[in-house]
C-alpha positions as CSV (number, residue, x, y, z in Angstrom):
1,X,56.8,127.7,121.2
2,X,56.5,126.4,117.9
3,X,55.4,128.4,115.4
4,X,53.9,126.4,111.8
5,X,53.0,129.0,109.0
6,X,51.3,127.5,106.6
7,X,50.7,129.2,103.3
8,X,48.8,128.9,100.5
9,X,49.7,129.5,96.1
10,X,48.3,129.3,93.2
11,X,44.5,128.7,94.1
12,X,42.3,129.4,97.3
13,X,40.6,127.3,98.8
14,X,42.9,124.4,98.0
15,X,42.9,122.5,102.1
16,X,44.8,125.2,103.4
17,X,42.4,124.7,106.1
18,X,42.8,120.4,106.5
19,X,46.5,120.5,106.1
20,X,46.9,123.0,108.9
21,X,44.3,120.8,111.0
22,X,45.7,117.5,110.1
23,X,49.2,118.8,110.8
24,X,48.1,119.4,114.5
25,X,46.1,116.0,114.8
26,X,49.5,114.4,114.5
27,X,51.6,116.6,116.7
28,X,48.8,116.6,119.5
29,X,48.7,112.6,118.6
30,X,52.5,112.6,119.9
31,X,51.6,114.0,122.9
32,X,52.3,118.0,122.7
33,X,49.7,120.5,123.0
34,X,48.6,122.1,120.3
35,X,46.5,125.4,119.4
36,X,45.5,127.3,115.8
37,X,45.3,130.8,114.2
38,X,43.7,131.3,111.4
39,X,44.7,135.0,109.9
40,X,41.8,135.8,107.5
41,X,43.7,139.4,105.3
42,X,39.7,141.0,104.5
43,X,38.7,144.4,106.2
44,X,36.0,143.2,108.0
45,X,36.2,142.6,112.1
46,X,34.7,139.4,112.0
47,X,33.0,136.8,110.0
48,X,29.2,138.0,111.2
49,X,27.6,139.9,108.4
50,X,28.8,137.7,105.7
51,X,25.8,136.3,103.0
52,X,26.7,132.2,103.3
53,X,27.9,132.8,99.5
54,X,30.6,135.4,100.2
55,X,32.8,132.9,102.6
56,X,30.7,130.1,103.9
57,X,29.4,129.5,106.7
58,X,29.8,131.7,109.5
59,X,31.7,129.7,112.7
60,X,30.6,130.4,116.1
61,X,32.7,129.7,119.0
62,X,31.9,129.3,122.8
63,X,32.6,133.3,123.6
64,X,30.5,134.4,121.1
65,X,33.0,135.1,118.3
66,X,31.5,134.7,114.4
67,X,34.7,133.5,112.6
68,X,35.5,131.6,109.7
69,X,34.7,128.1,109.1
70,X,38.1,127.0,109.0
71,X,38.3,127.4,113.2
72,X,35.6,124.9,113.1
73,X,37.8,122.2,111.2
74,X,40.9,123.1,114.1
75,X,37.8,122.1,116.4
76,X,37.1,119.0,115.0
77,X,40.2,117.2,114.0
78,X,41.8,118.9,117.5
79,X,38.9,118.2,119.8
80,X,39.7,122.1,121.2
81,X,37.8,125.2,122.5
82,X,39.3,128.4,120.6
83,X,37.9,132.1,121.2
84,X,37.4,135.0,119.1
85,X,40.8,136.2,118.8
86,X,42.4,133.1,117.5
87,X,40.5,134.3,114.1
88,X,42.9,136.8,112.9
89,X,41.7,139.9,110.5
90,X,42.7,142.9,109.1
91,X,40.1,144.9,110.6
92,X,41.0,142.9,114.1
93,X,44.7,144.6,113.6
94,X,44.4,148.0,112.0
95,X,41.2,148.9,114.6
96,X,43.9,148.1,117.3
97,X,46.4,150.1,116.0
98,X,44.0,153.0,115.4
99,X,42.8,152.4,119.2
100,X,46.5,152.7,120.3
101,X,46.7,156.2,118.0
102,X,43.6,157.6,119.0
103,X,44.2,156.9,122.9
104,X,48.2,158.6,122.3
105,X,50.1,155.3,122.5
106,X,52.0,156.3,119.1
107,X,52.0,159.5,120.2
108,X,54.2,161.9,117.8
109,X,54.7,159.4,115.7
110,X,53.7,158.5,111.9
111,X,51.5,155.8,112.4
112,X,52.7,153.3,109.5
113,X,52.1,149.7,108.3
114,X,56.1,148.5,108.7
115,X,56.2,149.0,111.8
116,X,52.9,149.5,113.4
117,X,50.4,147.2,111.8
118,X,53.2,144.4,111.2
119,X,54.5,144.6,115.2
120,X,50.6,144.5,116.0
121,X,50.1,141.2,114.4
122,X,53.2,139.6,115.7
123,X,51.9,140.6,119.5
124,X,48.8,138.9,118.2
125,X,50.1,136.0,117.4
126,X,52.4,135.4,120.3
127,X,50.0,136.6,122.8
128,X,47.3,134.4,121.6
129,X,49.7,131.6,120.7
130,X,49.8,131.1,124.6
131,X,46.6,131.0,125.5
132,X,45.1,127.7,126.2
133,X,42.4,125.4,124.0
134,X,42.1,122.5,126.3
135,X,39.9,121.5,129.7
136,X,42.6,121.2,131.4
137,X,43.8,125.6,131.0
138,X,47.9,124.1,130.1
139,X,49.6,126.4,128.0
140,X,50.2,125.3,124.7
141,X,53.6,124.2,122.7
142,X,52.6,124.1,119.1
143,X,50.7,126.6,117.6
144,X,49.9,126.2,113.4
145,X,49.1,129.4,111.5
146,X,47.0,129.8,109.0
147,X,47.3,132.7,106.3
148,X,43.3,133.1,104.4
149,X,44.2,133.7,100.4
150,X,47.3,133.0,98.3
151,X,50.3,134.6,98.3
152,X,50.3,137.2,96.0
153,X,47.4,139.1,97.4
154,X,47.8,142.6,98.1
155,X,45.7,142.0,100.8
156,X,48.3,139.8,102.7
157,X,51.7,141.5,102.1
158,X,51.3,143.3,106.3
159,X,50.8,139.8,107.4
160,X,53.6,138.2,105.0
161,X,56.1,140.8,106.4
162,X,55.4,140.4,109.8
163,X,56.2,137.0,109.4
164,X,59.2,137.2,107.5
165,X,60.3,139.6,110.5
166,X,58.6,137.0,113.4
167,X,61.0,134.4,112.1
168,X,64.1,136.1,112.5
169,X,62.3,137.2,116.2
170,X,61.6,133.7,117.7
171,X,64.6,131.9,115.8
172,X,64.5,129.5,112.9
173,X,64.6,126.4,114.9
174,X,61.5,127.4,116.2
175,X,59.5,128.6,113.6
176,X,59.2,126.8,110.0
177,X,56.6,127.2,106.9
178,X,54.4,125.2,104.6
179,X,53.6,126.1,101.6
180,X,49.7,124.2,100.0
181,X,49.9,124.6,96.4
182,X,47.6,123.0,93.7
183,X,49.9,120.5,90.8
184,X,47.3,121.0,87.8
185,X,47.1,118.3,85.4
186,X,45.3,118.6,82.2
187,X,43.5,116.4,80.5
188,X,44.7,116.8,77.0
189,X,48.1,115.9,78.4
190,X,47.7,113.2,81.3
191,X,51.1,115.3,82.9
192,X,50.8,116.9,86.2
193,X,52.2,120.2,85.4
194,X,54.1,122.0,88.9
195,X,54.9,125.5,87.2
196,X,52.3,126.8,89.1
197,X,54.1,125.2,92.0
198,X,57.1,127.0,90.9
199,X,55.7,130.7,90.5
200,X,54.2,129.9,93.5
201,X,56.8,129.3,95.6
202,X,59.7,131.9,93.9
203,X,57.0,134.7,95.1
204,X,56.7,133.4,98.8
205,X,60.8,133.5,98.7
206,X,60.8,137.0,96.9
207,X,58.5,138.2,99.8
208,X,61.1,136.8,102.6
209,X,59.7,133.2,103.3
210,X,60.8,130.2,102.2
211,X,58.9,127.2,102.9
212,X,60.4,124.4,104.6
213,X,57.8,122.2,103.4
214,X,55.5,122.3,99.8
215,X,52.2,120.1,100.2
216,X,51.3,119.5,96.7
217,X,47.1,118.1,97.5
218,X,46.5,115.2,96.4
219,X,42.3,114.4,96.7
220,X,41.7,111.5,99.2
221,X,38.5,109.5,99.3
222,X,37.8,111.2,103.3
223,X,39.5,113.4,104.9
224,X,40.2,111.0,108.0
225,X,42.9,110.1,105.6
226,X,44.9,113.1,105.0
227,X,46.7,112.9,109.0
228,X,47.3,109.3,108.5
229,X,48.5,110.3,104.6
230,X,51.2,113.0,106.1
231,X,52.6,110.6,109.0
232,X,53.2,108.4,106.1
233,X,55.1,110.5,104.9
234,X,57.0,111.2,107.5
235,X,56.1,114.4,109.2
236,X,56.7,113.8,112.4
237,X,60.0,113.2,111.8
238,X,60.6,115.9,110.2
239,X,58.5,118.1,112.8
240,X,60.7,116.6,115.7
241,X,64.1,117.6,113.7
242,X,63.2,120.8,112.5
243,X,61.7,122.2,115.3
244,X,63.5,120.6,117.8
245,X,60.0,119.1,119.0
246,X,60.1,117.0,122.8
247,X,57.1,114.2,121.5
248,X,57.5,110.9,123.1
249,X,55.3,109.2,122.1
250,X,54.3,108.1,118.4
251,X,51.2,109.1,117.1
252,X,50.0,105.3,115.9
253,X,47.4,105.0,119.2
254,X,44.8,107.7,118.2
255,X,45.6,107.6,114.6
256,X,44.4,104.5,114.5
257,X,41.0,105.3,115.1
258,X,40.8,108.0,112.3
259,X,41.9,105.2,110.0
260,X,38.8,103.2,111.7
261,X,37.2,106.1,110.8
262,X,38.8,106.5,107.4
263,X,38.7,102.7,106.9
264,X,34.4,102.7,108.3
265,X,33.3,105.1,106.3
266,X,35.0,104.0,103.4
267,X,32.9,99.9,102.8
268,X,30.0,101.4,104.7
269,X,26.6,99.6,102.8
270,X,22.8,100.4,104.5
271,X,22.9,104.2,103.2
272,X,20.6,106.7,104.8
273,X,19.2,110.2,103.4
274,X,18.5,113.3,104.6
275,X,16.5,116.2,102.9
276,X,18.3,120.0,103.4
277,X,16.1,122.5,103.0
278,X,17.7,125.7,102.8
279,X,18.6,128.9,101.0
280,X,22.3,128.3,100.8
281,X,21.8,125.3,98.8
282,X,23.7,126.0,95.7
283,X,27.4,125.9,98.3
284,X,28.0,123.0,100.2
285,X,30.6,125.2,102.5
286,X,27.3,127.5,103.3
287,X,26.4,124.2,105.5
288,X,30.3,122.4,106.3
289,X,28.5,121.8,109.8
290,X,25.3,120.7,109.0
291,X,27.1,118.3,106.7
292,X,29.9,117.3,109.1
293,X,27.3,116.5,112.0
294,X,25.0,114.2,110.0
295,X,28.5,112.6,108.4
296,X,29.8,111.8,112.5
297,X,26.2,110.4,113.3
298,X,25.6,109.0,110.1
299,X,29.7,107.0,110.6
300,X,28.8,106.2,114.3
301,X,25.2,103.9,112.7
302,X,27.6,102.7,110.1
303,X,25.2,104.1,107.6
304,X,26.3,106.3,104.2
305,X,25.0,109.7,104.4
306,X,23.2,111.0,101.3
307,X,22.6,114.7,101.1
308,X,19.6,115.8,99.1
309,X,20.2,120.1,98.6
310,X,17.1,121.6,98.2
311,X,16.2,125.2,97.2
312,X,13.2,125.8,99.8
313,X,11.6,128.4,97.0
314,X,11.8,125.6,94.5
315,X,9.0,124.3,97.0
316,X,6.8,127.3,96.9
317,X,3.5,127.3,94.7
318,X,5.4,130.1,92.9
319,X,7.8,128.0,91.7
320,X,4.7,125.5,90.3
321,X,3.8,128.3,88.4
322,X,7.3,129.4,86.9
323,X,9.3,126.1,86.7
324,X,6.5,123.3,87.4
325,X,10.1,120.7,86.7
326,X,12.1,122.6,89.4
327,X,9.1,122.1,92.0
328,X,7.8,118.4,91.4
329,X,12.4,117.9,91.4
330,X,12.3,119.4,94.4
331,X,9.1,117.7,96.3
332,X,10.7,114.9,94.4
333,X,13.3,114.7,96.7
334,X,12.0,115.7,99.7
335,X,9.4,112.4,99.5
336,X,12.2,110.1,99.1
337,X,14.8,111.3,101.8
338,X,14.8,109.2,105.3
339,X,14.4,112.4,106.9
340,X,14.5,116.2,107.0
341,X,16.7,118.7,108.3
342,X,16.3,122.6,108.0
343,X,18.8,124.6,109.5
344,X,19.4,128.2,109.9
345,X,19.3,131.1,108.0
346,X,17.9,134.5,107.4
347,X,15.8,136.8,105.5
348,X,12.5,136.0,104.5
349,X,13.1,134.2,100.6
350,X,12.0,130.8,100.8
351,X,10.9,130.5,104.0
352,X,7.0,129.5,102.9
353,X,8.8,126.3,100.9
354,X,10.4,125.2,104.3
355,X,6.9,125.4,106.5
356,X,5.7,123.4,103.4
357,X,8.7,120.9,104.1
358,X,8.0,121.1,108.2
359,X,4.5,120.8,107.2
360,X,5.0,117.7,105.2
361,X,7.8,116.1,107.6
362,X,4.9,116.7,110.8
363,X,1.8,114.8,108.6
364,X,4.1,112.2,107.3
365,X,5.3,110.9,110.4
366,X,9.3,111.6,108.6
367,X,12.4,112.3,111.0
368,X,12.4,116.0,111.5
369,X,15.3,118.4,112.7
370,X,14.2,122.3,112.9
371,X,18.0,124.4,113.7
372,X,17.3,128.2,115.0
373,X,15.6,129.2,112.2
374,X,14.0,125.6,111.3
375,X,13.1,125.9,114.5
376,X,10.9,129.2,114.9
377,X,9.9,127.9,111.5
378,X,8.6,125.0,112.8
379,X,6.5,126.8,115.4
380,X,5.2,129.3,112.9
381,X,4.0,125.9,110.7
382,X,2.0,124.4,113.9
383,X,0.5,127.8,114.5
384,X,-0.8,128.3,111.0
385,X,-2.1,124.6,110.3
386,X,-3.1,122.9,114.3
387,X,-3.9,126.1,116.2
388,X,-5.7,128.2,112.9
389,X,-4.0,131.3,113.4
390,X,-3.6,131.5,109.3
391,X,-1.1,134.5,109.5
392,X,0.9,133.1,112.7
393,X,4.7,134.5,111.4
394,X,7.8,135.7,112.8
395,X,8.1,139.9,112.8
396,X,11.3,138.9,111.3
397,X,9.1,138.4,107.6
398,X,6.2,140.1,108.8
399,X,6.0,143.3,111.5
400,X,2.5,143.8,110.8
401,X,1.3,139.8,111.6
402,X,-2.0,139.6,114.0
403,X,0.0,135.9,115.8
404,X,3.6,137.6,116.0
405,X,4.7,133.5,117.2
406,X,7.9,134.8,116.8
407,X,9.3,138.0,117.8
408,X,13.0,139.8,118.2
409,X,14.6,139.7,122.2
410,X,14.0,142.8,123.6
411,X,18.7,142.6,123.7
412,X,18.2,143.2,120.1
413,X,20.4,146.3,118.3
414,X,18.8,146.8,114.9
415,X,20.8,149.8,114.1
416,X,24.3,147.8,114.4
417,X,24.2,145.0,112.5
418,X,28.2,143.0,113.4
419,X,28.1,141.1,117.0
420,X,24.3,142.1,117.7
421,X,23.0,138.7,118.7
422,X,22.5,136.5,121.2
423,X,26.0,134.2,120.8
424,X,27.9,132.0,122.0
425,X,27.6,129.1,124.3
426,X,24.3,129.7,126.9
427,X,22.6,127.3,129.1
428,X,19.2,125.1,128.4
429,X,17.7,123.9,131.0
430,X,15.8,120.7,130.6
431,X,11.5,120.9,131.7
432,X,10.6,117.0,130.8
433,X,11.5,113.0,131.9
434,X,10.1,112.2,128.6
435,X,12.2,114.8,127.0
436,X,13.9,112.7,123.3
437,X,16.6,115.3,123.3
438,X,17.2,114.7,127.3
439,X,17.7,111.5,126.5
440,X,19.8,111.7,123.6
441,X,21.6,113.8,125.9
442,X,22.3,110.9,128.7
443,X,19.6,112.3,130.8
444,X,21.3,115.0,131.9
445,X,19.6,118.2,133.1
446,X,20.8,121.1,131.1
447,X,23.3,121.2,128.6
448,X,25.4,124.0,127.1
449,X,25.5,124.8,123.3
450,X,26.2,127.5,121.1
451,X,23.7,130.1,120.1
452,X,23.4,132.8,117.1
453,X,20.3,134.7,116.7
454,X,17.8,137.9,117.1
455,X,14.9,136.4,117.3
456,X,13.0,133.8,119.7
457,X,9.5,132.1,120.2
458,X,6.9,134.1,121.8
459,X,7.4,133.0,125.4
460,X,3.6,134.5,125.8
461,X,2.1,132.4,123.7
462,X,3.3,129.1,125.0
463,X,0.3,127.5,126.5
464,X,-1.7,127.3,123.0
465,X,0.7,125.2,121.3
466,X,1.3,122.5,124.7
467,X,-2.5,122.2,124.9
468,X,-2.1,120.9,121.2
469,X,0.8,118.3,121.7
470,X,3.9,120.9,120.5
471,X,6.0,120.9,124.2
472,X,9.1,123.2,124.9
473,X,11.0,120.8,126.8
474,X,13.7,122.8,127.5
475,X,14.1,126.3,128.2
476,X,16.8,129.2,129.0
477,X,18.1,129.2,133.0
478,X,15.8,132.1,133.8
479,X,13.3,130.3,131.6
480,X,12.2,132.5,129.7
481,X,13.1,131.8,126.0
482,X,12.4,128.3,124.4
483,X,15.1,126.9,123.7
484,X,13.7,122.7,123.0
485,X,10.7,121.8,121.3
486,X,9.3,118.0,120.1
487,X,6.5,117.0,118.9
488,X,4.3,114.3,120.8
489,X,3.2,111.2,118.9
490,X,5.9,111.5,116.5
491,X,8.2,109.4,116.0
492,X,11.7,112.4,115.9
493,X,9.9,115.6,115.4
494,X,12.2,118.1,117.3
495,X,13.6,121.8,117.0
496,X,16.4,123.1,118.6
497,X,17.0,126.8,118.9
498,X,20.8,126.7,119.4
499,X,23.5,125.2,116.5
500,X,24.3,121.8,118.2
501,X,26.7,121.4,114.3
502,X,29.3,123.2,115.8
503,X,30.2,121.1,119.0
504,X,29.8,117.7,117.1
505,X,32.7,115.5,116.6
506,X,34.0,112.5,114.6
507,X,34.2,110.5,117.7
508,X,32.0,111.6,119.3
509,X,28.6,112.9,117.2
510,X,25.8,115.1,118.4
511,X,22.9,114.4,119.9
512,X,20.1,116.1,118.4
513,X,21.7,114.9,114.7
514,X,22.0,111.5,115.2
515,X,18.6,111.4,116.9
516,X,17.4,112.3,112.9
517,X,19.7,109.7,111.5
518,X,18.5,107.2,114.2
519,X,14.8,108.1,113.5
520,X,16.2,108.3,110.0
521,X,17.1,104.5,109.8
522,X,14.0,103.0,112.4
523,X,16.1,102.8,115.0
524,X,15.8,105.5,117.6
525,X,14.1,103.5,120.0
526,X,15.8,100.7,120.3
527,X,18.6,102.7,120.6
528,X,17.4,104.8,123.8
529,X,15.6,101.8,125.2
530,X,19.4,100.4,125.9
531,X,20.6,103.3,127.6
532,X,21.8,105.4,124.4
533,X,24.1,103.4,123.7
534,X,25.5,102.4,120.2
535,X,27.6,98.9,120.0
536,X,28.5,96.4,117.6
537,X,27.2,93.8,120.0
538,X,23.5,95.2,120.0
539,X,20.5,93.7,118.0
540,X,18.1,96.9,116.7
541,X,14.8,96.7,114.8
542,X,14.8,97.2,111.1
543,X,12.4,99.6,109.8
544,X,10.7,96.3,108.4
545,X,10.2,95.4,112.1
546,X,13.4,92.2,111.8
547,X,15.9,92.2,113.9
548,X,19.5,91.3,113.0
549,X,22.5,90.7,114.5
550,X,24.3,92.0,111.8
551,X,23.3,96.1,112.7
552,X,26.7,96.6,113.3
553,X,26.5,99.2,115.0
554,X,29.7,101.7,115.8
555,X,30.3,101.9,119.2
556,X,30.9,105.2,120.2
557,X,33.2,105.1,123.4
558,X,36.4,106.4,120.9
559,X,39.6,107.2,123.1
560,X,39.9,111.1,123.8
561,X,42.0,112.9,121.7
562,X,44.3,114.1,124.2
563,X,47.4,112.7,124.7
564,X,46.5,110.6,127.9
């Protein structure tokens, strides 16, 4: 096993995750089997209870693990499936050591950071590095490890010490350290300053780790260019020599697809705008996977994406009274968008504004996608304004509602917040052959997607909605939970209880998001009628009703990222 440790200095959030993902992508393109581990030094067991403003979005894995958003980067870049144990936190390590102590594993010994915590870290990494992350079940050859935060943080000291020991345990030829640093360029002088990097490297060396590579990040137009940039600078040859890697192929063929995507994203002329109506819109990282899923779909149809972030509270009448300018600006953004997306979330703040946006999209025949809470609120809005149930609501927001159209699930445990939701990959069975989402998925009978929710649509009230045209076309295996809802006689009004953005890939966009983008540019019907294929040879009707052979829609049948 070859281990590549990625550390960071000067500031956090500098791009260690993108660098780690890009290195993994390059090595995988050389025919190597690659896995990834993200280390977060915080004491939380996992990221499940974080506010998105605290640490960005919570990414959910197949096994239900609620993890750091960087694991989403690994999965998207490498096209792999990770597990919750690929995200290592201080909380997990201390919990495992304390459990051993309680069982008597350390009987007679004083349990200390060194050696017990550091040993536990090394054992965890070595064990997890061998777990297959590909469908073929083959053990990986290379493990890329990202250590979160910056060198010098008190929280990361046990991990630095663990890897100081680790480099000798696995031998130098099997361990490599990459240090990612910032080179600021003050506007007053226009000169790049290397002193912060010098100080960061000196501190890391003082702790016993000497970087083999120092990567000073430069801004690029697209993240797709990062692997290309690193490959151009010779990292493949370096890793082959430094780690004696058994590479047999050059990465040109696979990386040419990344270059194609990067080039196309830079020269797109047509654009499509999507209104993202949420409550965490002040921090883009809160919706990282949602934005990536939109970007993947926009790139697939050769359109430049414009995301219009709208704080849902700004759409409410209380904002009109207090801050009328903010209210009218929010509505102007919404009304000028080509499509509307209401993502998942928790808490009552801004829910009325989200329902206002859903109401507008429904009445104006604007393409709409509701994800998780977005789907639940679409059901609430329909109940209020079509069924006439004025106080219809979710019991999350109004437990006393006389029309609880969204209710908490029986297994929901309100006494403990962490890991008690319906999490991870679950199966959705399509109940209708005419479902637009079923067609977008390729006329399949079922799909497996990832979930993260505590509340569900009340199954006892379903028949009231379906009589009025809101069809629940997808349900769980038992037929008890509503997974997909579609509105009849609408260009695209879809709600999904799961989070399809978590499985979207640059070369394989998520079907619900692709449907939203296609509907937003007026090409959904043409796409469906042609067997759900995107090809530059096909002709689609544009929004004006004319057709043009120059509608250059890219073909989605890219080669797999696998070595084959």
